[in-house]
C-alpha positions as CSV (number, residue, x, y, z in Angstrom):
1,M,93.4,72.3,96.7
2,I,91.3,75.3,95.5
3,N,91.4,75.4,91.7
4,K,91.2,78.4,89.5
5,T,87.4,78.7,89.4
6,D,87.1,78.5,93.3
7,W,88.8,81.9,93.6
8,N,86.0,83.7,91.8
9,G,84.7,86.4,94.2
10,K,87.3,85.6,97.0
11,R,88.9,88.4,98.8
12,V,92.7,88.5,98.5
13,A,95.0,91.0,100.0
14,I,98.7,91.2,99.0
15,V,101.2,93.1,101.1
16,P,104.5,93.5,99.2
17,C,107.9,94.8,100.1
18,A,108.2,98.5,99.6
19,A,111.0,98.4,97.0
20,L,110.0,99.2,93.5
21,G,111.4,96.0,92.0
22,D,109.6,93.8,94.5
23,V,106.3,95.7,94.0
24,T,106.4,94.9,90.3
25,I,107.0,91.2,91.2
26,Y,104.1,91.0,93.6
27,S,101.9,92.8,91.1
28,R,102.3,89.6,89.0
29,L,100.9,87.6,91.8
30,A,98.0,90.0,92.2
31,W,97.3,89.8,88.4
32,L,97.1,85.9,88.6
33,F,94.6,86.1,91.4
34,H,92.6,88.8,89.5
35,R,92.5,86.6,86.3
36,A,91.1,83.8,88.5
37,G,88.2,86.0,89.5
38,A,89.4,87.2,93.0
39,R,88.8,90.6,94.4
40,V,92.4,91.8,95.1
41,R,93.7,94.5,97.4
42,F,97.3,95.6,97.1
43,I,98.7,97.3,100.1
44,S,101.5,99.5,98.8
45,S,102.3,103.1,99.2
46,T,104.9,102.7,96.5
47,L,102.3,101.9,93.9
48,Y,99.6,104.1,95.3
49,S,100.3,107.2,93.2
50,A,100.0,105.1,90.0
51,R,96.8,103.3,91.1
52,D,94.8,104.6,88.1
53,Y,97.1,102.7,85.8
54,F,96.0,99.4,87.5
55,P,92.1,99.7,87.3
56,W,91.7,96.0,87.9
57,L,93.4,96.3,91.3
58,Q,92.4,98.1,94.5
59,V,95.7,99.7,95.6
60,E,95.9,101.1,99.2
61,P,98.6,103.0,101.1
62,S,100.8,100.9,103.4
63,Q,101.9,103.4,106.2
64,A,100.1,101.3,108.8
65,V,99.8,97.7,107.9
66,D,97.5,95.6,110.3
67,L,97.8,91.9,109.3
68,Q,95.3,90.8,111.8
69,L,92.7,93.2,110.5
70,L,93.5,92.2,106.9
71,A,93.1,88.5,107.8
72,A,89.6,89.2,109.3
73,E,88.5,91.2,106.2
74,N,89.9,88.8,103.5
75,D,89.8,85.2,102.6
76,L,93.5,85.1,102.0
77,V,96.4,87.5,102.8
78,V,99.8,87.0,101.2
79,S,102.3,89.2,103.1
80,Y,106.1,89.9,102.7
81,I,107.7,88.5,105.8
82,N,109.1,91.7,107.1
83,W,105.5,93.1,107.8
84,L,105.3,90.3,110.4
85,T,108.7,90.6,112.0
86,R,108.5,94.4,112.5
87,E,105.6,93.7,114.9
88,H,107.7,92.2,117.6
89,E,105.1,92.2,120.4
90,R,102.2,90.9,118.1
91,I,103.9,88.0,116.2
92,E,102.2,85.2,118.1
93,Q,98.7,86.9,117.8
94,V,99.2,87.4,114.1
95,L,100.3,83.9,113.5
96,Q,97.0,82.7,115.0
97,A,95.2,83.8,111.9
98,P,95.1,80.7,109.6
99,N,94.7,82.6,106.3
100,I,98.0,84.5,106.2
101,A,100.8,83.3,103.9
102,F,104.2,84.7,104.5
103,V,106.6,84.9,101.6
104,T,110.0,86.4,100.8
105,A,112.4,86.3,97.9
106,K,114.7,83.4,98.9
107,K,114.8,82.7,102.7
108,L,112.3,83.0,105.5
109,P,113.7,83.5,109.1
110,R,114.5,80.0,110.4
111,Q,113.7,81.0,114.0
112,L,110.0,81.6,113.1
113,A,109.6,78.1,111.7
114,L,107.2,79.3,109.0
115,D,108.6,77.6,105.9
116,G,106.0,75.1,104.6
117,R,103.2,76.6,106.7
118,A,99.8,76.0,105.2
119,V,96.9,78.4,105.0
120,R,93.2,77.8,105.3
121,V,90.9,79.5,102.7
122,A,87.1,78.8,102.8
123,G,87.6,75.6,104.8
124,A,90.3,74.2,102.4
125,E,93.9,73.8,103.5
126,L,96.6,74.9,101.1
127,P,100.0,73.3,101.9
128,S,103.3,75.2,101.8
129,A,101.7,78.7,101.3
130,S,104.4,80.2,103.4
131,R,107.8,79.8,101.6
132,P,110.4,81.6,99.6
133,L,109.2,82.5,96.2
134,C,112.5,81.4,94.7
135,L,113.2,77.8,95.7
136,R,116.4,77.2,93.7
137,S,118.4,80.2,92.5
138,R,120.4,77.9,90.0
139,D,117.4,76.8,88.0
140,G,117.7,79.7,85.7
141,L,114.1,81.1,86.3
142,S,113.5,84.7,86.7
143,M,111.6,86.0,89.8
144,V,108.5,86.5,87.6
145,Q,108.7,82.8,86.6
146,W,109.1,81.8,90.3
147,V,105.9,83.8,91.2
148,D,104.1,81.9,88.5
149,E,105.4,78.6,89.9
150,Y,104.4,79.7,93.4
151,A,100.9,80.7,92.2
152,A,100.4,77.5,90.3
153,S,101.8,75.0,92.9
154,V,100.0,76.6,95.9
155,Y,96.9,78.2,94.6
156,G,96.3,76.5,91.3
157,L,96.6,79.8,89.4
158,A,97.9,80.2,85.8
159,S,97.7,82.9,83.1
160,D,99.8,83.6,80.0
161,E,98.4,87.1,79.8
162,P,100.9,90.0,80.7
163,V,100.0,92.2,83.7
164,A,97.6,94.8,82.4
165,V,98.9,98.5,82.8
166,A,96.5,101.1,81.5
167,L,98.9,103.7,80.0
168,P,98.1,106.1,77.2
169,P,99.2,105.2,73.7
170,K,102.9,105.8,72.8
171,T,103.7,108.8,70.6
172,G,106.1,108.7,67.7
173,E,108.9,110.3,69.8
174,A,108.9,107.3,72.1
175,R,110.3,105.1,69.4
176,R,113.7,106.9,69.7
177,R,113.9,107.6,73.4
178,V,116.1,105.5,75.9
179,A,116.0,105.9,79.7
180,I,119.1,105.1,81.6
181,F,119.0,104.5,85.4
182,P,122.7,104.7,86.4
183,T,122.4,104.1,90.2
184,T,121.0,101.8,92.8
185,P,120.9,102.1,96.7
186,H,123.9,99.7,96.7
187,E,126.9,101.3,95.1
188,K,128.6,97.9,94.6
189,K,125.9,97.0,92.1
190,N,126.4,100.1,90.0
191,Y,128.2,100.1,86.6
192,S,130.7,102.9,86.1
193,P,129.7,106.4,85.3
194,A,132.4,106.5,82.5
195,G,130.9,103.4,80.9
196,F,127.4,104.9,81.0
197,R,128.7,108.2,79.4
198,W,130.3,106.1,76.6
199,L,127.1,104.2,76.0
200,A,124.9,107.3,76.1
201,R,127.2,109.2,73.6
202,R,127.3,106.1,71.3
203,L,123.5,105.8,71.4
204,R,123.0,109.5,70.8
205,A,125.3,109.3,67.7
206,Q,123.0,106.5,66.5
207,G,120.1,108.8,66.6
208,W,118.6,108.0,70.0
209,N,117.4,110.5,72.6
210,V,119.1,109.4,75.7
211,E,117.9,110.6,79.2
212,F,119.1,109.8,82.7
213,V,116.8,109.1,85.7
214,G,117.8,109.2,89.4
215,M,116.4,109.8,92.7
216,P,115.7,113.4,93.8
217,A,118.6,113.3,96.3
218,E,121.0,112.3,93.5
219,R,120.1,115.1,91.1
220,E,123.2,117.3,91.8
221,Q,125.7,114.3,91.7
222,L,124.2,112.9,88.5
223,A,124.0,116.3,86.8
224,A,127.7,116.6,87.3
225,L,128.4,113.1,86.0
226,Y,126.2,113.4,82.9
227,P,126.1,117.2,82.1
228,D,125.4,116.7,78.4
229,F,122.2,114.8,78.8
230,P,118.7,115.5,80.2
231,L,118.3,114.3,83.8
232,H,115.0,113.5,85.6
233,A,114.2,112.8,89.3
234,F,110.5,112.1,89.8
235,P,108.6,112.5,93.0
236,D,106.6,109.3,92.8
237,I,106.0,106.2,90.6
238,R,103.2,107.8,88.6
239,A,105.4,110.5,87.4
240,L,108.1,107.9,86.5
241,M,105.5,105.7,84.6
242,D,104.4,108.8,82.7
243,F,107.9,109.4,81.6
244,L,108.6,105.7,80.8
245,A,105.4,105.6,78.7
246,G,107.3,107.9,76.2
247,C,110.3,105.6,76.0
248,S,111.2,102.7,73.9
249,A,113.9,101.0,76.1
250,V,115.4,101.0,79.6
251,I,119.0,100.5,80.6
252,S,119.8,100.1,84.2
253,N,121.8,98.4,86.8
254,D,120.0,95.5,88.7
255,S,117.3,97.9,90.0
256,G,113.6,98.6,90.1
257,G,113.7,100.8,87.1
258,G,114.5,97.8,84.9
259,H,111.6,95.8,86.4
260,L,109.2,98.7,85.9
261,G,110.2,99.2,82.3
262,S,109.8,95.4,81.6
263,L,106.4,95.4,83.3
264,M,105.3,98.2,81.0
265,G,106.4,96.3,78.0
266,L,109.6,98.2,77.2
267,R,112.8,96.6,76.0
268,S,115.2,96.3,79.1
269,F,118.9,96.0,79.2
270,T,120.2,95.1,82.8
271,I,123.8,95.3,83.8
272,T,124.8,93.1,86.6
273,R,128.0,91.9,88.2
274,K,126.3,88.4,88.5
275,H,125.6,85.9,85.6
276,A,123.2,86.3,82.8
277,E,120.5,84.2,84.4
278,F,120.4,85.6,87.8
279,V,117.0,85.4,89.5
280,W,116.3,89.1,89.9
281,R,116.5,90.0,86.2
282,P,113.6,91.7,84.6
283,G,111.2,89.1,83.2
284,F,107.8,90.6,82.3
285,N,108.2,90.3,78.5
286,G,110.4,88.7,75.9
287,H,112.6,91.6,75.3
288,N,114.8,91.6,78.4
289,R,118.6,91.3,77.9
290,V,121.2,90.9,80.7
291,L,124.7,92.2,80.4
292,A,127.0,90.1,82.6
293,P,130.8,90.4,82.9
294,W,132.9,88.2,80.8
295,A,135.2,87.9,83.6
296,S,135.8,89.2,87.1
297,F,138.5,88.9,89.9
298,K,139.1,90.0,93.4
299,L,141.8,92.6,94.1
300,L,142.6,94.0,97.5
301,G,139.2,92.7,98.9
302,R,137.2,94.2,96.0
303,Y,135.6,92.5,93.0
304,I,136.8,93.9,89.6
305,W,134.0,93.4,87.0
306,R,132.9,96.7,85.4
307,P,135.7,96.7,82.7
308,F,134.4,93.3,81.4
309,I,130.7,94.4,80.8
310,P,130.1,94.3,77.0
311,V,127.9,97.5,76.9
312,W,128.7,97.9,73.1
313,R,126.1,95.1,72.6
314,I,123.4,97.5,73.8
315,A,124.4,100.0,71.2
316,A,124.6,97.3,68.5
317,E,121.1,95.9,69.3
318,L,119.4,99.3,69.6
319,G,121.3,100.4,66.5
320,R,119.8,97.5,64.6
321,A,116.4,98.3,66.0
322,G,116.5,101.9,64.8
């Protein structure tokens, strides 16, 4: 197996999923290769606007991903599986490249028979490079920890250092600012607007500056739901990171905003309908708290869980931190 020192000077391309949360997870893999001395390209339009905040990483747009070309230009390519499956007519040609590892969160398409596929890098074969990042959801590890496990077991990589993000120093105002992300693309994952309003008012009474963040298309809806609080909708990730750099904590549903805040070193509070150790919880620092329901039940085909989220714990913890 290639060990850590063998990656020095190797060219590695990483092609993540476009979703913000996934991009942060794959950035951890990029960081591990970088710390081992590799020259890393990160093919992500999502992160491209914020490329200056990752000076150790060569970030490139992903409008047109050519896996065959990347395989020819690099010693290793680690690609999210959907970049392969979207090229229906070229799958067989792409699979002829021996240095592409295909990964996903939990399950590779069975029909492609890729699970356990090895890659060859500089004449060395690395077994099981193509696989789900998470092998066992019930182990209690976060996805960041599963990336560390994947990097260690397949490529011999390890680092205790957090992913470096080159942001300006925080101002004094950041110590009392909280960002709330109240929505996700999946409504069934969203905590109730009434619950978020209660929490925001409670935090404001404790002296916190509470501000809401949504997508541009959600601005009108969110303004109606949270009329008493500042609302932001940013055009790209750089603008969002600029805003979060002036915050102390992030409160969100299971969404990319929580992962990004965690990556940037902020305290994160994640509300989920799952259990407290679900795999996709933020995991980039030691100040990540998950709020799971004390109970849930099914009524008329729908799960009832929102009334059982102990959001008062967020106010209690931030109150103590104030």
